[in-house]
Each structure stands twice: as structure tokens, then as C-alpha cells.
C-alpha positions as CSV (number, residue, x, y, z in Angstrom):
1,M,349.3,145.8,203.0
2,E,346.0,147.8,204.2
3,M,343.9,149.3,201.6
4,N,343.5,153.4,201.5
5,D,340.1,153.9,201.8
6,K,340.4,157.6,200.3
7,N,341.5,155.6,196.8
8,P,339.8,157.8,194.5
9,A,339.0,154.3,192.2
10,S,337.4,152.9,195.2
11,R,335.1,156.1,196.4
12,N,333.9,156.1,192.8
13,M,333.0,152.5,192.1
14,G,331.2,152.6,195.6
15,G,329.1,155.7,194.0
16,K,328.3,153.9,191.2
17,L,326.5,151.4,193.2
18,K,324.9,153.9,195.3
19,N,323.2,155.5,192.5
20,L,322.1,152.2,191.0
21,Y,320.5,150.7,193.7
22,N,318.6,154.0,194.4
23,S,317.9,153.5,190.9
24,Y,316.3,150.4,191.6
25,I,314.5,151.5,194.0
26,R,312.8,153.8,192.9
27,T,312.3,151.9,190.0
28,E,310.3,149.1,192.3
29,D,308.4,152.1,193.8
30,I,307.1,153.6,190.8
31,Q,306.4,150.5,189.3
32,G,304.0,149.7,192.9
33,K,302.6,152.8,192.7
34,Q,301.5,152.2,189.1
35,A,299.8,148.8,190.2
36,M,298.1,150.3,192.9
37,N,296.6,152.8,191.0
38,D,295.9,150.2,188.2
39,D,294.5,148.4,190.9
40,T,292.3,151.4,191.8
41,L,291.4,152.5,188.2
42,E,290.1,148.9,187.7
43,L,288.1,148.5,191.0
44,H,286.4,152.3,190.1
45,H,285.8,150.8,186.8
46,E,284.0,147.4,188.5
47,S,282.1,150.2,190.9
48,N,280.6,152.5,188.0
49,I,279.3,149.0,186.5
50,D,278.0,147.6,189.0
51,S,276.2,150.7,190.0
52,T,275.0,151.4,186.5
53,E,273.8,147.4,186.4
54,H,272.1,148.6,189.7
55,Q,270.5,152.1,188.4
56,N,268.9,149.5,185.5
57,N,267.5,146.7,187.4
58,D,265.6,149.5,189.6
59,S,264.5,151.4,187.0
60,S,263.1,148.1,185.2
61,L,261.7,146.5,188.9
62,H,259.8,150.6,189.4
63,E,258.4,149.9,185.5
64,K,257.4,146.6,186.1
65,I,255.7,148.1,189.3
66,I,253.4,151.0,187.6
67,A,252.2,148.6,184.8
68,L,250.7,146.2,187.3
69,E,249.2,149.3,189.6
70,K,248.1,150.0,186.1
71,E,246.2,146.8,185.4
72,R,245.6,146.4,188.8
73,D,243.2,149.7,188.9
74,E,241.9,148.7,185.9
75,M,240.7,145.2,186.7
76,R,239.1,147.2,189.7
77,E,237.5,149.4,187.6
78,Q,236.0,146.7,185.6
79,A,235.0,144.6,188.7
80,L,233.1,147.4,189.9
81,R,231.5,148.3,186.8
82,R,230.5,145.0,186.0
83,T,229.0,144.7,190.0
84,A,227.0,148.0,189.0
85,E,225.3,146.6,186.1
86,L,224.7,143.3,187.7
87,E,223.1,145.1,190.4
88,N,221.1,147.7,188.1
89,F,220.0,144.4,186.2
90,R,218.5,142.4,189.3
91,R,217.0,145.8,190.3
92,R,215.3,145.7,186.6
93,T,214.2,142.6,186.5
94,I,212.5,142.5,190.0
95,K,210.6,145.7,188.7
96,E,209.4,144.1,185.5
97,K,208.4,140.9,187.7
98,Q,206.5,143.4,189.9
99,E,204.7,145.1,186.6
100,L,203.8,142.0,185.3
101,T,202.4,140.8,188.1
102,E,200.7,143.4,188.7
103,Y,199.3,143.4,185.1
104,A,198.1,140.0,185.4
105,N,196.1,140.8,188.5
106,Q,194.7,143.8,187.0
107,H,193.7,142.1,184.0
108,L,192.0,139.5,186.1
109,L,190.0,142.0,188.4
110,F,189.1,143.3,185.8
111,K,187.7,140.4,183.6
112,M,185.5,139.4,187.2
113,L,184.1,143.2,186.9
114,P,180.9,141.7,185.2
115,V,180.8,138.7,187.7
116,I,180.6,141.7,190.6
117,D,178.3,143.4,188.5
118,D,176.2,140.0,187.5
119,L,176.0,139.6,191.8
120,H,174.8,143.1,192.4
121,S,171.6,142.7,190.1
122,A,171.0,139.7,191.0
123,L,171.0,140.8,194.7
124,N,168.6,143.8,193.6
125,A,166.2,141.7,192.1
126,A,166.0,139.1,194.9
127,Q,165.0,142.2,197.0
128,K,162.2,143.2,194.7
129,N,161.2,139.2,193.5
130,T,160.1,136.2,195.4
131,D,160.8,133.8,192.5
132,Y,163.1,131.8,193.4
133,Q,163.7,129.9,190.1
134,S,164.8,133.3,188.6
135,L,166.9,133.7,191.1
136,L,168.3,130.2,190.9
137,E,169.3,130.7,187.4
138,G,170.8,133.9,188.1
139,V,172.8,132.6,190.3
140,E,173.7,129.5,187.9
141,M,174.6,132.4,185.1
142,I,176.7,134.3,187.2
143,Y,178.5,130.9,188.7
144,K,179.6,129.6,184.9
145,K,180.6,133.3,184.3
146,A,183.7,133.1,187.0
147,V,184.7,129.8,186.2
148,K,184.8,130.7,182.8
149,I,186.9,133.3,183.7
150,F,189.1,131.5,185.6
151,E,189.4,128.4,183.3
152,D,190.4,131.6,180.2
153,S,193.2,132.3,182.9
154,G,194.8,129.0,183.7
155,V,192.6,127.8,187.1
156,L,191.1,124.6,187.0
157,V,189.0,123.2,190.1
158,I,190.9,120.0,191.4
159,E,187.9,117.2,190.3
160,S,187.5,114.5,193.8
161,S,184.8,112.0,193.5
162,L,184.0,110.3,197.1
163,G,185.3,106.9,197.3
164,E,188.2,107.5,195.7
165,P,192.1,106.9,197.0
166,F,193.6,110.1,199.5
167,N,196.2,111.8,197.1
168,V,198.8,113.5,199.6
169,D,199.6,115.6,196.3
170,V,196.1,117.2,195.6
171,H,194.2,116.9,198.9
172,E,194.3,117.9,202.7
173,A,192.9,115.7,205.6
174,L,190.5,117.5,208.0
175,A,189.6,114.5,209.8
176,H,189.7,110.9,209.4
177,L,186.2,109.3,210.6
178,P,185.1,105.5,210.9
179,S,183.2,104.5,208.1
180,D,182.2,101.6,205.4
181,T,184.7,102.9,203.1
182,P,188.6,101.5,202.7
183,E,190.8,103.0,204.9
184,G,192.6,106.1,203.3
185,H,189.4,106.8,201.2
186,I,188.1,109.8,200.7
187,I,184.2,110.4,202.3
188,Q,183.3,113.9,202.4
189,E,184.9,116.8,200.0
190,V,184.6,119.9,202.5
191,Q,185.9,122.3,199.9
192,R,187.2,122.2,197.0
193,G,190.5,122.6,195.7
194,Y,192.0,124.4,192.7
195,L,194.9,123.9,190.1
196,F,196.7,126.8,188.5
197,R,197.6,125.6,185.3
198,D,200.0,122.5,186.6
199,K,200.7,123.6,190.3
200,V,198.1,123.2,193.2
201,L,196.7,126.8,194.0
202,R,194.6,125.0,196.6
203,H,194.6,121.6,198.1
204,T,191.2,120.0,197.9
205,K,189.8,119.7,201.8
206,V,189.0,115.9,202.6
207,I,187.3,113.8,205.3
208,T,188.7,110.5,205.2
209,S,187.8,107.3,206.4
210,A,189.3,105.8,209.2
211,G,187.9,102.0,208.3
212,Q,185.3,100.1,209.7
213,P,183.7,101.1,213.8
214,E,185.2,98.0,215.7
């Protein structure tokens, strides 16, 4: 026996199933959209967090750069100031040394003026007087005065004796001549040498022996 599709009960059952299916589809669709919305919100939240952290990192890095640049500028300023101070100190030291040298020379020259005066007087006397002995005594007096002035200033004569060994520290050999004196010993003093305190101011110029002639 064939079923009658026009049966009211059958149509009613089919409508309920269709409504139930449509309701299920709508529920799944709503839940899917809600899940998508939740994921979008979570991603947006994470993006906001990352953006905030990035901004904080950029701010911190900028502050560090500013601090380092400030420290660099301060160190550069200190270096320039120290350099200027050292240069001023160097110039001041050079000037003081020059002044000390000039003052020392001025002091010595002032002390030598009486020697010049005595020599001038001795020359005048020699031109008017033929007394050789008086002239000799006057020159000896002037010489002793000059030596005393130099000794007081720290200048001393290098004492060298004939026959003593040649000393390269205080002697300068002008020639080597044959003689009966042992080789390498002084046989003549040509020019006297002087010490300024413990330093050689001028070497004594001497002639040394080359040994006995063949």
C-alpha cells in the first residue's frame, strides 16, 4: 500500500526536522562567528601588548642614547679643558725657565762689571806709565777677582798636569806627537777647561804623546 505524501502527520514531522536542522546550522554558525571574534580580539590584544612593549623598549633605548651622548660631551669638555691647562702650564714653565736663565745671566754679568772696570783702568794706566811691575800686579789682581766671581757662580778650572793620562771625560786631544812621555799621556796644555758644578763646561784642549819616535 503506497504512503500518501499528503498525510498531515507526515508533513508535520518533516517540517519539525527541517526546523531542527536549520536551528542547528544557525547555532553552529553563531558559535563559529563568536570563536572568530574571540580569536580576533585575542590577536588584537596581543598586538597591543607587543606594540606597548616595543614603544617601551624604544623609549628606554632613546634615554640610554641621550645619557651616553651627554657623558661623551662631558668627557670631551674635560679633555679639552685638561689639554688647555697642560698647554698653559707648559708655556708658563718655559717662560719661567727663560726668566731664570736671563736673571742668572744678568746676575753674573753684573758681577763681572767690576772686572771690566779694572781692565779699563789698567789699560789707561799702562798707556801713561811704563812701570811693568805695577802693570803686572794690576793684571794679576784683576785675574784673581774674575776667577773668584766665576768660582762663586760654580765655575771651576779643570786642573790638568803634564804627564798625566789622557781622560776623554775632561780632555780634548788636538794632536799626538812623538815624545819620551808614555803614549796617551798629556805633554802640553793648549787651552784650559772648566767645570760648571759637576758638568764639563769646556774640555781642556791638550796635546798627547804618541810614544817615543822610531
